C-alpha positions in Angstrom: -0.1 0.1 -0.2 2.7 2.7 0.7 5.3 1.4 -2.1 1.4 2.4 -4.6 0.7 5.9 -2.7 4.2 6.5 -3.1 4.0 5.6 -6.7 1.1 8.0 -7.5 2.3 10.7 -5.2 5.7 10.9 -6.4 4.6 10.5 -10.2 1.9 14.2 -9.9 4.8 16.0 -7.6 7.5 15.2 -10.3 5.9 16.0 -13.4 3.8 18.6 -12.3 7.2 19.9 -10.6 9.2 19.7 -14.1 6.3 21.6 -15.5 6.7 24.3 -13.3 10.7 24.6 -13.9 9.9 24.9 -17.3 6.7 27.9 -17.0 9.4 29.3 -14.9 12.6 29.0 -17.3 9.7 30.7 -20.3 8.1 33.1 -18.0 4.3 31.7 -18.3 1.8 30.8 -16.1 1.8 26.4 -15.4 -1.5 27.0 -13.4 -2.9 29.6 -15.6 -2.4 27.5 -19.0 -3.9 24.4 -20.2 -0.3 22.4 -19.5 -1.7 22.4 -16.1 -4.3 19.9 -17.2 -2.3 18.3 -19.5 0.6 17.4 -16.8 -2.0 16.2 -14.7 -3.4 13.6 -17.7 0.8 12.5 -18.0 0.6 12.0 -14.6 -2.8 9.6 -14.5 -0.8 8.3 -17.9 2.5 7.3 -15.7 0.2 5.6 -12.8 -1.7 3.4 -15.1 1.6 2.2 -17.8 3.2 1.9 -14.5 0.1 -0.3 -12.4 0.2 -2.1 -16.4 3.5 -3.1 -16.1 3.2 -4.5 -12.5 4.5 -1.9 -10.8 4.9 -1.0 -7.9 4.4 -4.8 -5.9 4.4 -7.0 -8.6 8.1 -6.8 -9.2 10.3 -8.6 -7.1 14.0 -8.1 -7.9 15.7 -4.8 -9.1 15.7 -5.5 -12.5 12.5 -6.7 -13.3 12.3 -2.9 -11.3 14.1 -1.1 -13.4 13.0 -2.9 -17.0 8.8 -2.1 -15.6 10.0 1.2 -15.3 11.1 1.7 -18.0 8.7 0.1 -20.1 6.0 1.9 -18.1 7.5 5.8 -18.5 7.9 4.4 -22.0 4.4 3.3 -22.9 3.1 6.8 -21.2 5.6 9.0 -23.0 4.4 7.1 -26.8 0.9 7.7 -25.8 0.9 11.6 -24.7 2.8 11.8 -28.4 0.1 10.3 -30.3 -2.2 12.8 -28.5 -0.5 15.5 -29.7 0.0 14.6 -33.2 -3.7 13.5 -33.2 -4.4 17.0 -31.8 -1.7 19.0 -33.7 -0.4 20.9 -30.8 2.1 20.4 -28.3 0.4 20.3 -25.2 3.6 19.1 -23.3 6.4 20.4 -23.8 9.4 18.2 -24.6 11.4 19.1 -21.5 8.4 18.3 -19.3 7.6 14.6 -21.3 11.7 13.3 -21.2 12.4 15.0 -18.4 9.6 13.5 -16.2 9.9 10.1 -17.7 13.7 10.3 -16.8 13.3 11.2 -13.5 11.0 8.9 -12.4 12.3 5.3 -13.6 14.9 5.5 -10.0 11.5 6.7 -8.4 9.7 3.6 -9.8 12.1 1.3 -8.6 12.5 2.7 -5.0 8.9 2.0 -4.7 9.2 -1.1 -6.5 11.5 -2.0 -3.3 9.2 -0.1 -0.6 6.1 -2.5 -1.5 8.7 -6.0 -1.4 10.0 -4.9 1.9 5.7 -3.8 2.9 5.0 -7.8 1.5 7.1 -9.3 3.4 6.2 -7.7 6.5 2.8 -8.9 5.4 3.6 -12.2 5.1 5.4 -11.8 8.4 2.0 -10.7 10.3 -0.3 -13.4 8.5 0.2 -16.5 10.7 -2.0 -19.0 10.0 -2.7 -22.2 11.7 -5.7 -24.2 10.5 -7.8 -26.5 12.4 -8.8 -29.1 9.4 -8.2 -32.4 8.0 -4.7 -32.7 5.9 -6.4 -32.8 3.0 -7.6 -29.3 3.4 -4.5 -28.5 4.5 -2.7 -29.1 1.9 -5.1 -27.7 -0.8 -4.7 -24.8 1.3 -1.5 -24.5 1.2 -1.5 -24.9 -2.3 -3.7 -22.3 -2.7 -2.0 -19.7 -0.9 1.0 -20.1 -3.6 -1.4 -19.6 -6.0 -1.8 -16.1 -5.4 -3.6 -14.4 -2.6 -5.7 -11.3 -2.4 -3.8 -10.6 0.9 -0.2 -12.3 1.1 -0.1 -15.4 4.4 1.5 -18.4 5.0 0.3 -21.7 6.4 2.9 -22.2 9.8 0.7 -25.2 10.7 -2.3 -27.5 10.8 -3.9 -30.0 13.1 -6.6 -32.2 12.6 -9.8 -32.1 14.6 -8.9 -34.8 16.8 -5.4 -33.7 17.0 -6.7 -30.4 18.0 -8.1 -31.8 20.8 -5.4 -33.8 22.7 -5.3 -32.6 26.6 -1.8 -31.9 28.0 -3.4 -31.0 31.2 -3.8 -27.7 31.1 -4.6 -26.7 27.5 -6.1 -28.3 24.3 -3.2 -28.8 21.5 -4.7 -26.2 19.3 -3.4 -23.8 22.0 -0.4 -25.3 22.2 0.5 -25.5 19.0 -0.8 -21.7 18.0 2.3 -20.5 20.7 4.5 -23.2 19.4 4.1 -21.1 15.7 3.2 -17.9 16.2 0.2 -18.3 14.7 -2.1 -14.8 14.4 -5.0 -16.5 12.3 -6.2 -19.5 13.1 -9.0 -21.4 11.1 -11.4 -23.5 11.9 -13.3 -25.7 9.5 -16.5 -27.4 9.0 -15.8 -30.0 11.3 -13.9 -28.3 13.8 -17.1 -25.7 14.3 -18.9 -29.1 15.1 -16.9 -29.8 18.4 -17.6 -27.1 21.0 -14.7 -27.4 23.0 -12.5 -26.8 19.9 -14.7 -23.2 19.4 -14.7 -22.8 23.2 -10.7 -22.3 23.2 -10.9 -20.8 19.6 -13.1 -18.2 21.0 -10.3 -17.8 24.1 -7.9 -17.3 21.8 -9.6 -14.8 20.0 -9.5 -12.9 23.2 -6.3 -12.8 23.5 -5.7 -11.5 20.7 -5.5 -14.3 17.9 -7.7 -13.4 14.6 -10.7 -16.6 14.3 -11.7 -17.6 10.5 -14.3 -19.8 9.2 -12.4 -21.5 6.2 -15.1 -19.8 4.4 -13.8 -16.8 5.2 -10.5 -17.0 5.3 -10.8 -18.0 1.8 -12.8 -14.9 1.1 -10.9 -12.5 2.7 -7.3 -14.0 2.3 -7.8 -15.1 -1.0 -11.0 -13.9 -3.1 -12.7 -17.0 -3.5 -14.9 -19.3 -1.8 -13.5 -23.2 -1.3 -15.4 -25.4 -2.8 -14.9 -27.8 0.1 -17.1 -26.0 2.4 -20.1 -25.0 -0.2 -23.4 -26.4 0.2 -27.0 -24.9 -1.2 -27.5 -22.7 1.9 -24.0 -21.1 2.2 -24.9 -19.8 -1.8 -28.4 -18.1 -0.6 -26.5 -14.4 -0.8 -28.4 -11.8 -2.7 -26.8 -11.5 -6.4 -26.2 -7.5 -7.8 -27.8 -7.8 -10.7 -30.4 -10.2 -9.8 -31.1 -8.6 -6.7 -30.9 -4.6 -6.9 -32.1 -3.2 -10.3 -30.2 0.3 -10.1 -26.5 -1.6 -10.6 -28.2 -4.5 -13.1 -29.2 -0.3 -15.0 -25.7 1.3 -14.4 -24.2 -1.5 -15.5 -25.7 -2.0 -19.0 -25.2 1.8 -19.2 -21.8 1.7 -19.1 -21.5 -1.6 -21.2 -23.3 0.2 -23.8 -20.7 3.0 -23.3 -17.5 1.4 -23.5 -18.9 -0.9 -26.1 -19.4 2.0 -28.3 -16.3 4.0 -27.6 -14.4 0.5 -28.3 -16.1 0.0 -31.9 -13.2 2.4 -33.4 -10.7 -0.2 -32.4 -12.7 -3.2 -33.3 -13.0 -1.6 -37.0 -8.9 -0.6 -36.9 -7.8 -3.9 -36.1 -9.9 -5.5 -38.4 -9.1 -3.5 -41.1 -5.2 -4.4 -40.6 -6.3 -8.5 -40.4 -7.9 -7.9 -43.9 -4.5 -7.1 -45.2 -2.5 -9.6 -42.9 -4.9 -12.8 -43.1 -4.3 -14.1 -46.9 -0.6 -14.1 -46.3 -0.1 -15.0 -42.4 -3.2 -16.0 -41.5 -5.7 -17.5 -44.3 -8.7 -18.2 -43.5 -12.2 -16.2 -42.2 -11.6 -13.1 -40.6 -14.4 -14.0 -37.3 -14.4 -16.8 -35.4 -18.0 -17.7 -34.2 -19.1 -20.3 -31.5 -22.4 -21.4 -29.4 -21.9 -20.2 -26.0 -24.1 -20.6 -22.5 -25.4 -17.4 -21.6 -27.8 -15.5 -18.9 -30.7 -18.0 -17.3 -28.8 -20.7 -19.9 -30.0 -19.1 -23.1 -27.4 -19.8 -26.1 -25.9 -16.9 -28.3 -23.2 -17.1 -30.6 -19.8 -15.2 -29.5 -17.9 -13.4 -32.0 -14.1 -13.0 -32.1 -10.7 -12.6 -34.4 -10.1 -16.1 -35.5 -6.5 -17.0 -34.0 -6.5 -20.7 -34.9 -6.0 -22.7 -38.6 -9.4 -23.3 -39.6 -10.0 -27.4 -39.0 -13.2 -29.6 -39.6 -11.4 -32.7 -37.8 -11.7 -30.8 -34.0 -13.3 -32.8 -31.1 -15.7 -32.1 -29.4 -14.7 -32.5 -26.2 -10.5 -31.4 -27.1 -10.2 -28.1 -24.8 -8.1 -25.4 -26.2 -4.5 -25.1 -25.1 -2.4 -21.9 -24.4 0.5 -23.1 -26.6 -2.3 -24.8 -28.8 -0.5 -25.7 -32.5 -3.5 -25.0 -34.4 -2.9 -21.2 -33.2 -1.4 -19.1 -36.3 2.0 -16.4 -35.8 -0.6 -13.9 -36.4 -3.7 -15.6 -34.3 -0.6 -15.4 -30.7 0.3 -11.7 -31.5 -3.5 -11.4 -31.2 -3.8 -14.3 -28.2 -0.7 -12.2 -26.4 -2.9 -9.1 -27.0 -6.4 -9.8 -26.4 -6.7 -8.2 -29.3 -9.4 -11.3 -30.8 -11.4 -10.4 -28.0 -12.6 -6.9 -29.9 -15.5 -8.7 -31.7 -16.9 -8.7 -28.5 -18.1 -5.6 -28.0 -20.6 -6.1 -30.5 -21.9 -9.2 -28.2 -22.0 -6.8 -25.6 -23.9 -3.9 -27.4 -26.4 -6.5 -28.3 -27.0 -7.6 -24.8 -25.6 -11.2 -24.5 -22.3 -10.0 -22.8 -21.3 -7.7 -19.8 -17.8 -6.2 -20.1 -17.3 -8.0 -16.2 -18.7 -11.2 -15.5 -17.8 -15.3 -15.8 -16.2 -16.0 -18.7 -19.3 -18.3 -20.6 -18.6 -21.5 -21.3 -19.0 -23.7 -24.5 -22.5 -25.7 -24.1 -21.3 -29.4 -24.5 -18.7 -27.7 -21.8 -21.3 -26.8 -19.4 -23.0 -30.0 -19.8 -19.7 -32.2 -18.3 -19.1 -29.4 -16.0 -22.8 -29.4 -14.0 -23.0 -32.9 -14.0 -19.2 -33.1 -12.3 -19.1 -29.5 -10.3 -21.1 -28.7 -7.7 -23.7 -25.7 -8.1 -21.7 -24.7 -11.5 -25.1 -23.8 -13.3 -25.4 -21.1 -10.4 -22.8 -19.0 -12.5 -25.1 -18.2 -15.7 -27.3 -16.3 -13.3 -25.5 -13.7 -14.2 -24.8 -12.0 -18.2 -21.5 -13.4 -19.1 -18.3 -11.0 -19.2 -15.4 -10.4 -21.8 -13.5 -10.1 -18.5 -14.0 -11.8 -15.0 -12.4 -12.2 -11.4 -11.5 -15.7 -12.6 -9.3 -14.2 -15.6 -7.7 -11.9 -13.9 -7.1 -14.0 -10.8 -6.6 -16.9 -12.6 -6.3 -17.0 -15.8 -7.0 -19.1 -18.8 -9.2 -22.9 -17.9 -7.5 -26.3 -20.3 -9.1 -28.5 -18.3 -11.9 -29.7 -15.4 -8.8 -29.1 -12.7 -8.9 -25.3 -14.1 -12.8 -25.5 -14.5 -13.1 -26.1 -10.8 -10.6 -23.4 -9.8 -11.7 -21.3 -11.4 -15.5 -21.9 -9.9 -14.3 -20.6 -6.0 -13.6 -17.3 -8.1 -16.6 -17.2 -9.6 -19.3 -17.9 -6.8 -17.1 -14.8 -5.3 -17.9 -12.5 -8.0 -21.2 -13.5 -7.3 -21.8 -12.8 -4.0 -20.1 -9.6 -4.1 -20.6 -7.7 -7.3 -20.7 -4.5 -7.4 -19.8 -1.6 -9.6 -16.8 -1.2 -7.2 -15.2 -5.0 -7.9 -16.1 -4.5 -11.1 -13.8 -1.5 -11.7 -11.3 -3.5 -10.0 -11.3 -6.3 -12.4 -11.5 -3.8 -15.3 -7.9 -2.2 -13.9 -6.6 -5.5 -13.4 -7.2 -6.4 -16.8 -6.0 -3.7 -18.0 -2.2 -4.7 -16.2 -3.3 -8.2 -17.8 -3.1 -6.7 -21.1 0.1 -4.8 -21.0 1.9 -7.4 -19.2 0.8 -9.3 -22.1 -0.3 -12.4 -19.7 -2.0 -14.7 -22.7 -4.7 -16.7 -21.9 
């Protein structure tokens, strides 16, 4: 948090200071001209580009921080230069554009170091003791390695029967908490059924340790709901799109406005592909495929084609990230996420939203509904161009991946809001700028 705040404040301070120096040298009022507003615009571009390439918290080595910082200022400088070229006017002096960029590279590297130190401190503070089965402990250990919303480490685990062992003065759970230095006690459903454990956990809670159910811990630290803890009653929560009319109306207006704004980019990319495809990506411009939408209704999704046309594709064949059918042009489109752009037409038709669970093919849905608990609940809302599962987990190439992503989808359904949608869109920008393919 400190690294991110420092990055934002430092960027604004640097750009405006360099702008003020230029104004003083050339004898004009900096805050009295449009250059002040454009300086703030440039600062915003720098912050967005920095966040997009992973600064400050997603780089853990100095060399990576330097590379990310250089990419960030280069992206922002090119963007503001393109705006000036399009406007036909020098909105910002080159001294401000390139002077700020040069000064901010070492500052961004410093903020990455601050964020890295803060991350290590967070991990030291969140020390987790799990009371549950060895299988649940192993799953939690794996999930913590996959990625967290809040850093944590599993320092110990006890089976329920072992946690109840009595040494004459304390339960084994209390001794384990002291021995491991745990400050978060996580109780699974089985542990919650034993009153003795709950009583001892309450005493530990009163002494300063944090107490969480497994579901609460997954929500707060991992940003998903654990499949092992799900049952029908645990899913009886309000869903904003279904139960809050104003949310549904606001998101629909936002979908239409942003969809229309993105159409020129669709046309531009389509024009380039019409020239390139006959040489390096022969076949139709668009790829059409049936998907399952809101309330199980089928619709045809549109993408720019990225694979060689094949009539022998197996119906149960999952697409992989390194699929040999992907053409060289298609690989570039996928890495830049440009193949998804035609789905803006699906957004305008109301078949997709900008944010929501990604729609699957009908035959996959049939398989997954039969194998994964409550899978059909994700169809209560309109599917999305991007989603919470996409920005946290990425590509699903098999049923195991689909199960993992379903846990994120359930979290999204439970916490659906304009704020969460905005977070997802911002993280999507980061994913695109860091060229994380699907």
